[in-house]
Backbone as a printed PyTorch tensor [residue, N CA C, xyz], in Angstrom:
tensor([[[ 21.9410, 255.9440, 121.4790],
         [ 22.5750, 255.3200, 120.1100],
         [ 21.2910, 254.2930, 119.9250]],

        [[ 20.7470, 254.0080, 118.4720],
         [ 19.5900, 253.2880, 118.1510],
         [ 19.9940, 251.8240, 118.4820]],

        [[ 19.3990, 250.9460, 118.7580],
         [ 19.3480, 249.5560, 118.9410],
         [ 19.6690, 248.7340, 117.5360]],

        [[ 20.4450, 248.1180, 117.0540],
         [ 20.9250, 247.7130, 115.7050],
         [ 19.5940, 246.6920, 115.4950]],

        [[ 19.5610, 246.5300, 114.3670],
         [ 18.3700, 245.7600, 113.7990],
         [ 19.1520, 244.4410, 113.2240]],

        [[ 18.3150, 243.1170, 113.5490],
         [ 18.7770, 242.0900, 112.8750],
         [ 18.8980, 241.8190, 111.4600]],

        [[ 19.6790, 241.3220, 110.8630],
         [ 20.0440, 241.2440, 109.2030],
         [ 18.8690, 240.6260, 108.5920]],

        [[ 18.6930, 240.7750, 107.3570],
         [ 17.8560, 239.8200, 107.0070],
         [ 17.9320, 238.4850, 106.9200]],

        [[ 19.0360, 238.3840, 106.4620],
         [ 19.2660, 237.0060, 106.4050],
         [ 19.4940, 236.0130, 107.6060]],

        [[ 19.7710, 236.7340, 108.7730],
         [ 19.3440, 235.8790, 110.0190],
         [ 18.1730, 235.8510, 110.2080]],

        [[ 17.0880, 236.8890, 109.9680],
         [ 16.2170, 236.7230, 110.0930],
         [ 15.1390, 235.5520, 109.4330]],

        [[ 15.6320, 235.4780, 108.1050],
         [ 15.0980, 234.5640, 107.4460],
         [ 15.6330, 233.1160, 107.6000]],

        [[ 16.7230, 232.8580, 108.3200],
         [ 17.5840, 231.8070, 108.6920],
         [ 16.8440, 231.1210, 109.8010]],

        [[ 16.1180, 232.0910, 110.7840],
         [ 15.5310, 231.5050, 112.0220],
         [ 13.9140, 231.2670, 111.5900]],

        [[ 13.6580, 231.6190, 110.4730],
         [ 11.9850, 231.3040, 109.6550],
         [ 12.4220, 229.7960, 109.2050]],

        [[ 13.7650, 229.9650, 108.5790],
         [ 13.9030, 228.7020, 107.7230],
         [ 13.8400, 227.1320, 109.2150]],

        [[ 14.3670, 227.5830, 110.1990],
         [ 14.7220, 226.4970, 111.0550],
         [ 13.5330, 226.6240, 112.1180]],

        [[ 12.6710, 227.5310, 111.9810],
         [ 11.2110, 226.8190, 112.8050],
         [ 10.7160, 226.2230, 111.8000]],

        [[ 10.4430, 226.6850, 110.6290],
         [  9.6770, 225.7810, 109.6510],
         [ 10.0350, 224.1880, 109.5040]],

        [[ 11.5370, 224.0730, 109.5900],
         [ 12.0300, 222.9110, 109.4840],
         [ 11.5160, 222.0750, 110.9610]],

        [[ 12.0350, 222.8510, 112.0920],
         [ 11.6010, 221.8780, 113.0960],
         [  9.9620, 221.4490, 112.9910]],

        [[  9.1420, 222.4790, 112.6550],
         [  7.7420, 222.1090, 112.3290],
         [  7.6800, 220.8760, 111.1750]],

        [[  8.2840, 220.8170, 110.4270],
         [  8.2180, 219.8370, 109.4120],
         [  8.7390, 218.5540, 109.9220]],

        [[  9.5630, 218.6700, 110.7520],
         [ 10.1410, 217.4410, 111.3920],
         [  9.4520, 216.7690, 112.2040]],

        [[  8.7150, 217.4960, 112.9250],
         [  7.5640, 217.2500, 114.1680],
         [  6.1970, 216.1700, 113.2560]],

        [[  6.1620, 217.1740, 112.2020],
         [  5.0930, 216.1880, 110.8220],
         [  5.7330, 215.0320, 110.6280]],

        [[  6.7620, 214.8070, 110.3940],
         [  7.5720, 213.6740, 109.5800],
         [  7.6500, 212.3840, 110.5600]],

        [[  7.7410, 212.7540, 112.1920],
         [  7.8250, 211.6160, 112.9050],
         [  5.9960, 210.6090, 112.7870]],

        [[  4.9730, 211.6470, 112.5110],
         [  3.6680, 211.0740, 112.4220],
         [  3.4830, 210.2470, 110.7860]],

        [[  4.3850, 210.5490, 109.7590],
         [  4.1410, 210.1270, 108.5400],
         [  5.5180, 209.1930, 108.1880]],

        [[  5.1560, 208.4620, 106.8500],
         [  6.1250, 207.5380, 106.5830],
         [  7.1500, 208.2040, 105.7120]],

        [[  7.6770, 209.1670, 105.4440],
         [  9.0620, 209.6390, 105.1810],
         [  9.5860, 210.9320, 105.7240]],

        [[ 10.6780, 211.0860, 105.4730],
         [ 11.5780, 212.1620, 106.2330],
         [ 10.7370, 213.9980, 105.3790]],

        [[ 11.4430, 214.3940, 106.3890],
         [ 11.0630, 216.1530, 106.0580],
         [ 11.6530, 216.3810, 104.7140]],

        [[ 13.0990, 215.9880, 104.4550],
         [ 13.5720, 216.0350, 103.0220],
         [ 12.5860, 215.3160, 101.9860]],

        [[ 12.3020, 213.9300, 102.2020],
         [ 11.6280, 213.3640, 100.9040],
         [  9.9620, 214.1050, 100.7890]],

        [[  9.7320, 214.6060, 101.9480],
         [  8.3260, 215.0490, 101.4900],
         [  8.8290, 216.4340, 100.4540]],

        [[  9.6000, 217.2990, 100.9010],
         [  9.9010, 218.1250,  99.8360],
         [ 10.3350, 217.7480,  98.7260]],

        [[ 11.1660, 216.8850,  98.5780],
         [ 11.3310, 216.1350,  97.0420],
         [ 10.0650, 215.8660,  96.5120]],

        [[  9.3090, 214.9360,  97.3210],
         [  7.8120, 214.8870,  96.7580],
         [  7.0910, 216.1960,  96.0320]],

        [[  7.1130, 216.9690,  96.7920],
         [  6.2860, 218.5830,  96.7510],
         [  7.1940, 218.9720,  95.3020]],

        [[  8.3640, 218.9720,  94.9590],
         [  9.1610, 219.1550,  93.9190],
         [  8.9590, 218.2040,  92.8400]],

        [[  9.0290, 216.9700,  92.8140],
         [  8.3930, 216.2130,  91.7850],
         [  7.2310, 216.4910,  91.4440]],

        [[  6.0400, 216.7680,  92.0590],
         [  4.6750, 216.9450,  91.8100],
         [  4.6990, 218.1700,  91.1770]],

        [[  5.6740, 219.2380,  91.2660],
         [  5.2820, 220.5870,  90.7560],
         [  6.2380, 220.1590,  89.3860]],

        [[  7.0260, 219.4690,  89.4590],
         [  7.9470, 219.3050,  87.8780],
         [  7.8900, 217.8310,  87.6650]],

        [[  6.9030, 217.0900,  87.3730],
         [  6.9740, 215.5020,  87.0140],
         [  7.7730, 215.5650,  85.9610]],

        [[  8.3800, 214.4100,  85.7810],
         [  9.3140, 214.3990,  84.6380],
         [ 10.8190, 214.4980,  85.1710]],

        [[ 11.2160, 215.1610,  86.1690],
         [ 12.6290, 215.5580,  86.1850],
         [ 13.1750, 214.3210,  86.4630]],

        [[ 14.4940, 214.8280,  86.4940],
         [ 15.7080, 213.8880,  86.8390],
         [ 16.2660, 213.9210,  87.9340]],

        [[ 17.0190, 212.9510,  88.6420],
         [ 17.4920, 212.9400,  89.9160],
         [ 18.5250, 214.0180,  89.8930]],

        [[ 19.5360, 214.6540,  88.8470],
         [ 20.2450, 215.4780,  88.8720],
         [ 19.2010, 216.8350,  89.1560]],

        [[ 18.2400, 216.9900,  88.4680],
         [ 17.5160, 218.1780,  88.5820],
         [ 16.7940, 218.3220,  89.6730]],

        [[ 16.6090, 217.2310,  90.6300],
         [ 15.7410, 217.2800,  91.6900],
         [ 17.0840, 217.6560,  93.0280]],

        [[ 17.9930, 217.1190,  92.7910],
         [ 19.0280, 217.4840,  93.6590],
         [ 19.2270, 219.1490,  93.5710]],

        [[ 19.1600, 219.5880,  92.5380],
         [ 19.3480, 221.1920,  91.9230],
         [ 17.9180, 221.8800,  93.2210]],

        [[ 16.9340, 221.4900,  92.7720],
         [ 15.8100, 221.8670,  92.8770],
         [ 15.6190, 221.9930,  94.8580]],

        [[ 16.2720, 220.6330,  95.0460],
         [ 16.1370, 220.4600,  96.4620],
         [ 17.2260, 220.7210,  97.3980]],

        [[ 18.2170, 221.6370,  96.7110],
         [ 19.2800, 221.8530,  97.6290],
         [ 19.9170, 221.1370,  98.3300]],

        [[ 20.0700, 220.0320,  97.7150],
         [ 20.9440, 218.5520,  98.3890],
         [ 22.1030, 218.2300,  97.0890]],

        [[ 22.7460, 217.4820,  97.6810],
         [ 23.9620, 216.9940,  96.8730],
         [ 23.4910, 216.0010,  95.8390]],

        [[ 24.0030, 215.7320,  94.7820],
         [ 23.5540, 214.4330,  93.7040],
         [ 23.4210, 213.4930,  94.3780]],

        [[ 24.3100, 213.2570,  95.4110],
         [ 24.4690, 212.0880,  96.4210],
         [ 23.2600, 211.6870,  97.0780]],

        [[ 23.2530, 212.7990,  97.7360],
         [ 21.6820, 212.8980,  98.6450],
         [ 20.3670, 212.9510,  97.9640]],

        [[ 20.5650, 213.3220,  96.7790],
         [ 19.1340, 213.4230,  96.0340],
         [ 19.0190, 211.8060,  95.4820]],

        [[ 20.3050, 210.9570,  95.2070],
         [ 19.8270, 209.8870,  94.8200],
         [ 19.5620, 208.8300,  95.7660]],

        [[ 19.9800, 209.1310,  96.9810],
         [ 19.4420, 208.3920,  98.2580],
         [ 18.3310, 208.5520,  98.7370]],

        [[ 17.9590, 209.9190,  98.2700],
         [ 16.5600, 210.0900,  98.4460],
         [ 15.6130, 209.3500,  97.5400]],

        [[ 15.9780, 209.4340,  96.7960],
         [ 15.1110, 208.9860,  95.3970],
         [ 15.0700, 207.2520,  95.2910]],

        [[ 15.9530, 206.7740,  95.9340],
         [ 15.9240, 205.0760,  96.3670],
         [ 14.7750, 204.8670,  97.0150]],

        [[ 14.9540, 205.7380,  98.0140],
         [ 14.1630, 205.4470,  99.3120],
         [ 12.6800, 205.8730,  98.8070]],

        [[ 12.4520, 206.7630,  98.1140],
         [ 10.9800, 207.0700,  97.5940],
         [ 10.5100, 205.8930,  96.6540]],

        [[ 11.5220, 205.5660,  95.6070],
         [ 11.1590, 204.6790,  94.9690],
         [ 10.9820, 203.0330,  95.6480]],

        [[ 11.6250, 202.7210,  96.6250],
         [ 11.3530, 201.5350,  96.9950],
         [ 10.3450, 201.6230,  98.1990]],

        [[ 10.2070, 202.8130,  98.8760],
         [  8.4490, 202.8600,  99.3010],
         [  7.5210, 203.0820,  98.3290]],

        [[  7.6950, 203.0070,  97.0850],
         [  6.3200, 202.8240,  96.0660],
         [  5.8120, 204.3850,  96.0560]],

        [[  6.5080, 205.6720,  96.3390],
         [  6.0730, 206.8410,  96.1320],
         [  6.3100, 207.3360,  94.9800]],

        [[  7.1720, 206.9950,  94.1000],
         [  7.6670, 207.6690,  92.7440],
         [  7.9800, 206.3110,  91.9820]],

        [[  7.8170, 206.4890,  90.5790],
         [  8.4380, 205.6840,  89.4020],
         [  9.2870, 206.3660,  88.5960]],

        [[ 10.3490, 205.4870,  88.2650],
         [ 11.3570, 206.2470,  87.2390],
         [ 11.1700, 205.5030,  86.1290]],

        [[ 11.1990, 206.3710,  85.0540],
         [ 11.2340, 205.8250,  83.5090],
         [ 11.9260, 206.4500,  82.6850]],

        [[ 12.9800, 205.6140,  82.0930],
         [ 13.9130, 205.9960,  81.1030],
         [ 13.3340, 207.1480,  80.2080]],

        [[ 14.1170, 208.3800,  79.9570],
         [ 13.8610, 209.3270,  78.9460],
         [ 13.9840, 208.4690,  77.3640]],

        [[ 12.8820, 208.9970,  76.8360],
         [ 12.7560, 208.8610,  75.6790],
         [ 14.0180, 208.9760,  74.5280]],

        [[ 14.5890, 209.9940,  74.7270],
         [ 15.7430, 210.3480,  73.9510],
         [ 17.0040, 209.6240,  74.3730]],

        [[ 17.2540, 210.2850,  75.6650],
         [ 18.4520, 209.6960,  76.6940],
         [ 17.7500, 208.5760,  77.5210]],

        [[ 18.3980, 207.2650,  77.1600],
         [ 17.4790, 206.3110,  77.9850],
         [ 18.2780, 205.9690,  79.3790]],

        [[ 19.3540, 206.8200,  79.7080],
         [ 20.3670, 206.6940,  80.8800],
         [ 19.7670, 207.7300,  81.9210]],

        [[ 19.0260, 208.4260,  81.4870],
         [ 18.0460, 209.3360,  82.2710],
         [ 17.1540, 208.5690,  82.7220]],

        [[ 16.8670, 208.9450,  83.9690],
         [ 15.5380, 208.3800,  84.5230],
         [ 14.5850, 209.4180,  84.9600]],

        [[ 13.2180, 209.4130,  84.3800],
         [ 12.4130, 210.6980,  84.6990],
         [ 11.4430, 210.1720,  86.0270]],

        [[ 11.1030, 210.7020,  86.8880],
         [ 10.4240, 210.6230,  87.7180],
         [  8.9770, 211.3290,  88.0320]],

        [[  8.2720, 210.1840,  88.4410],
         [  6.6610, 210.8200,  88.7140],
         [  6.2840, 210.3130,  89.7880]],

        [[  5.2160, 210.8700,  90.6200],
         [  4.7630, 210.4730,  91.6820],
         [  3.6400, 209.0540,  91.3320]],

        [[  3.6000, 208.2200,  92.2430],
         [  2.6890, 207.0780,  92.1170],
         [  1.3570, 207.7120,  92.8650]],

        [[  0.3310, 206.6470,  92.8980],
         [ -0.8500, 207.0400,  93.2410],
         [ -0.5040, 207.3570,  95.0020]],

        [[  0.0830, 206.3210,  95.5680],
         [  0.6810, 206.1980,  96.8650],
         [  1.4750, 207.7550,  96.9690]],

        [[  2.2440, 207.8310,  96.3640],
         [  3.0620, 209.1930,  96.4900],
         [  1.8800, 210.4120,  96.6830]],

        [[  1.2450, 210.5250,  95.6350],
         [  0.1840, 211.4120,  95.5830],
         [ -0.6940, 211.1820,  96.7620]],

        [[ -1.0390, 210.3160,  97.4290],
         [ -1.9530, 210.6080,  98.5170],
         [ -1.0770, 210.7830,  99.7780]],

        [[ -0.1420, 210.5310,  99.8440],
         [  0.9770, 210.8010, 100.9530],
         [  1.3600, 212.3760, 100.9180]],

        [[  1.4300, 212.6920,  99.7250],
         [  1.8710, 214.4190,  99.5690],
         [  0.6060, 214.9410, 100.0770]],

        [[ -0.7150, 214.6350,  99.6320],
         [ -1.9810, 215.4390,  99.8480],
         [ -2.1300, 215.2200, 101.7320]],

        [[ -1.9400, 214.1600, 102.0510],
         [ -2.0140, 214.1100, 103.5970],
         [ -0.7190, 214.9190, 104.2460]],

        [[  0.3140, 215.3040, 103.6150],
         [  1.1520, 216.1850, 104.2970],
         [  0.9020, 217.4630, 104.0570]],

        [[  0.4330, 217.6880, 102.8840],
         [ -0.1000, 218.9650, 102.5460],
         [ -1.1870, 219.6610, 103.4490]],

        [[ -2.1810, 218.8010, 103.5920],
         [ -3.2420, 219.4150, 104.7410],
         [ -2.4180, 219.5970, 106.0910]],

        [[ -1.5610, 218.9900, 106.4450],
         [ -1.1330, 219.2970, 108.0460],
         [ -0.3050, 220.6070, 107.7830]],

        [[  0.4740, 220.6880, 106.7400],
         [  1.1650, 221.9930, 106.4670],
         [  0.5460, 223.1320, 106.2520]],

        [[ -0.3490, 222.7390, 105.2640],
         [ -1.3520, 224.1500, 105.2890],
         [ -2.0030, 224.7860, 106.7250]],

        [[ -2.1430, 223.7550, 107.7500],
         [ -2.3520, 224.1980, 108.9570],
         [ -1.4050, 224.9240, 109.5810]],

        [[ -0.2440, 224.6400, 109.5600],
         [  0.6780, 225.2600, 110.1680],
         [  1.2200, 226.5170, 109.2940]],

        [[  1.1010, 226.6470, 108.0920],
         [  1.1920, 227.8380, 107.3440],
         [  0.4740, 229.1190, 107.4840]],

        [[ -0.7710, 228.4380, 107.4750],
         [ -2.0370, 229.4520, 107.7950],
         [ -1.4670, 229.6910, 109.4210]],

        [[ -1.2690, 228.9560, 110.3460],
         [ -1.0930, 229.8520, 111.5260],
         [  0.2180, 231.0810, 111.4760]],

        [[  1.0990, 230.1710, 110.7310],
         [  2.3060, 231.3930, 110.3940],
         [  1.9290, 232.3370, 109.9700]],

        [[  1.0330, 232.4370, 108.8430],
         [  0.8850, 233.8220, 108.4680],
         [ -0.6350, 234.4340, 108.7330]],

        [[ -0.9990, 234.1260, 109.8260],
         [ -2.5610, 234.4370, 110.3890],
         [ -2.3500, 235.7850, 110.6660]],

        [[ -1.3110, 236.4900, 110.9710],
         [ -1.5720, 238.0250, 111.3030],
         [ -1.1760, 238.9150, 110.1160]],

        [[ -1.2380, 238.0720, 108.8990],
         [ -1.4030, 239.1040, 107.5760],
         [ -2.1720, 238.9850, 106.5830]],

        [[ -3.0060, 239.8330, 106.0610],
         [ -3.8720, 239.7410, 104.9930],
         [ -3.5200, 239.2280, 103.8240]],

        [[ -4.4450, 238.6880, 103.0130],
         [ -4.2270, 238.1320, 101.8990],
         [ -3.3590, 238.6970, 100.9490]],

        [[ -3.5330, 239.9200, 100.9130],
         [ -2.4290, 241.0380,  99.9910],
         [ -1.1550, 240.7500, 100.4240]],

        [[ -1.0520, 240.7050, 101.6960],
         [  0.3000, 240.7990, 102.4750],
         [  0.7320, 239.5680, 102.4500]],

        [[  0.4450, 238.2620, 102.3290],
         [  0.8790, 237.1230, 102.0430],
         [  1.4420, 237.3460, 100.3900]],

        [[  0.8040, 237.6950,  99.6350],
         [  1.1970, 237.6740,  98.1060],
         [  1.9760, 238.5350,  98.1310]],

        [[  2.3850, 239.9610,  98.6340],
         [  3.2230, 240.5150,  98.5740],
         [  4.7760, 239.8890,  99.2520]],

        [[  4.5530, 239.1370, 100.3820],
         [  5.6000, 238.5130, 101.0560],
         [  6.1170, 237.1050, 100.0250]],

        [[  5.4720, 236.6940,  99.2110],
         [  5.9980, 235.6850,  98.4380],
         [  6.6000, 236.2670,  97.4160]],

        [[  5.9990, 237.3490,  96.6470],
         [  6.6450, 238.1790,  95.8240],
         [  8.1080, 238.6520,  96.0100]],

        [[  8.0200, 239.3060,  96.9260],
         [  9.5460, 239.8330,  97.7790],
         [ 10.4100, 238.7160,  98.2050]],

        [[ 10.2470, 237.6050,  98.5320],
         [ 11.0730, 236.5950,  98.7290],
         [ 11.4330, 236.0260,  97.4840]],

        [[ 10.6750, 235.7460,  96.4940],
         [ 11.0200, 235.4860,  95.1560],
         [ 11.8650, 236.6050,  94.3050]],

        [[ 11.5140, 237.5250,  94.6990],
         [ 12.7310, 238.7310,  94.4940],
         [ 13.9150, 238.6190,  94.9980]],

        [[ 13.9740, 238.3440,  96.2370],
         [ 15.1150, 237.8600,  96.6150],
         [ 15.9840, 237.0770,  96.1610]],

        [[ 15.1940, 235.7740,  95.9750],
         [ 15.4870, 234.3990,  95.4560],
         [ 16.3850, 234.8990,  93.9340]],

        [[ 15.8110, 235.4660,  93.1200],
         [ 16.2700, 235.7750,  91.5880],
         [ 17.3000, 236.8180,  91.8830]],

        [[ 17.3780, 237.6630,  92.6250],
         [ 18.2770, 238.7220,  92.9800],
         [ 19.7800, 238.0440,  93.3390]],

        [[ 19.3790, 237.1740,  93.8650],
         [ 21.0540, 236.4880,  94.6440],
         [ 21.2190, 235.4380,  93.4500]],

        [[ 20.4430, 234.6760,  92.8250],
         [ 20.7390, 234.0130,  91.7720],
         [ 21.7130, 235.1410,  90.7720]],

        [[ 21.0010, 236.0010,  90.5190],
         [ 21.5160, 236.5210,  89.2860],
         [ 23.0090, 237.1340,  90.0520]],

        [[ 23.1470, 237.5570,  91.2790],
         [ 24.2010, 238.0600,  91.6390],
         [ 25.2800, 237.1440,  91.8660]],

        [[ 24.7020, 235.4690,  92.1760],
         [ 25.6910, 234.2370,  92.1410],
         [ 26.2060, 234.1460,  90.6510]],

        [[ 25.3470, 234.1860,  89.9360],
         [ 25.8980, 233.8520,  88.4970],
         [ 26.8440, 235.0110,  87.9800]],

        [[ 26.4710, 236.2290,  88.2920],
         [ 27.6110, 237.2920,  87.9450],
         [ 29.1070, 237.0070,  88.6800]],

        [[ 29.1100, 236.7810,  89.6930],
         [ 30.3000, 236.4620,  90.5430],
         [ 31.1200, 235.4860,  90.2400]],

        [[ 30.1060, 234.0840,  89.8470],
         [ 30.5940, 233.1930,  89.2030],
         [ 31.6220, 233.1670,  87.6730]],

        [[ 30.8320, 234.3440,  86.7430],
         [ 31.3150, 234.5700,  85.7350],
         [ 32.6380, 235.2730,  85.7440]],

        [[ 32.8670, 236.1880,  86.7670],
         [ 33.6240, 237.2380,  87.2180],
         [ 35.0410, 236.3070,  87.5310]],

        [[ 34.9120, 235.1520,  87.9170],
         [ 36.0260, 234.1790,  88.5600],
         [ 36.9270, 233.7680,  87.1830]]])
């Protein structure tokens, strides 16, 4: 009888846990938590987003996002400015201090990601990124359809 293979979802969860553990080690050497680093990364990719948008993109509750944003703002890593149309919405962007800290983290994360991907060619890395994004997109579509069917 053939040995059963581990489920893809289990393998991906193992990878997520390993990455998180490494990021948590990096966090001990820097001024912010792993989740705050990820938030800075998301804000850097999408400047001008609101706390609600950050919560969705960071996979945290709105309350957790608000706490994260407050800590980042108090630390001088981000600034929030009222939206030009709806003044109640506060748009975030990185400060110079936030950009500098993100660059420091990114250098360290680059080293561990290169180690993680060291057995893969550049083409394999591109394919991996594409395959994972395809899974994310398919799951989002599946979830939207399931929600619509309720």
